[in-house]
C-alpha positions in Angstrom: 0.0 0.0 0.0 1.2 3.5 -0.7 1.7 5.8 2.3 2.8 9.4 2.3 5.6 10.7 4.6 4.3 12.0 7.9 1.0 10.1 7.7 0.0 8.6 11.1 -1.0 4.9 11.1 -2.3 2.4 13.6 -1.5 -1.2 13.6 -3.0 -4.3 15.1 -1.4 -5.5 18.4 1.5 -7.9 17.8 4.4 -9.7 19.4 7.0 -7.5 20.9 10.6 -8.6 20.7 13.3 -6.7 22.6 16.9 -6.4 21.5 15.9 -7.5 18.0 18.8 -7.7 15.5 18.0 -7.6 11.8 20.8 -9.1 9.8 19.3 -7.9 6.5 19.2 -4.3 7.7 22.4 -4.7 9.7 20.7 -2.9 12.6 19.7 -3.7 16.2 16.4 -2.4 17.5 15.6 -1.8 21.2 12.2 -3.2 20.6 10.1 -4.1 17.6 6.5 -5.1 17.2 5.6 -7.9 14.7 2.0 -6.9 13.9 -0.5 -8.7 11.8 -1.2 -5.5 9.9 -2.8 -2.1 9.7 -5.8 -1.4 12.0 -9.1 -1.1 10.3 -11.1 2.1 10.1 -13.3 1.0 13.0 -11.0 2.2 15.7 -7.5 3.1 16.7 -5.1 0.5 18.1 -2.6 1.6 20.7 0.9 0.2 20.3 3.2 0.1 23.3 6.3 2.2 23.3 9.6 0.3 24.0 9.7 2.0 27.4 6.3 0.5 28.3 7.2 -3.1 27.3 7.8 -5.5 30.2 10.3 -8.3 29.7 9.1 -11.8 30.3 9.7 -13.1 33.7 12.2 -15.9 33.7 11.4 -18.9 35.9 13.2 -22.1 36.6 11.2 -24.8 34.9 11.9 -28.5 35.5 10.9 -31.0 32.8 11.1 -34.7 33.3 13.2 -36.6 30.8 11.1 -38.4 28.1 11.2 -42.2 28.1 12.0 -44.5 25.3 15.0 -45.8 23.3 15.6 -42.4 21.6 15.0 -40.1 24.6 18.0 -38.0 25.5 18.7 -34.9 27.5 20.5 -32.0 25.8 23.6 -32.8 27.8 23.4 -36.4 26.6 23.0 -35.4 23.0 26.0 -33.0 23.3 28.1 -35.7 24.8 27.0 -38.2 22.2 27.8 -35.8 19.3 31.3 -35.2 20.7 32.1 -38.9 20.7 31.0 -39.5 17.1 
């Protein structure tokens, strides 16, 4: 779609990624929103500013090892790959 310089636009909410590095643009962004597209005429959509974005809370999660003949932990796979 054609857009003129200075035109204000609203976008549908999207996934926010912080510290996003674009290899094709050779640039790092503090935060970038991957939106599904431009908001319709029915209403305005507010997009969070990078300063308003909260980082995901990191929690310690324990996952039981899968069972079966081909079940490995990451450490076991790494060890196995080093021996072959």
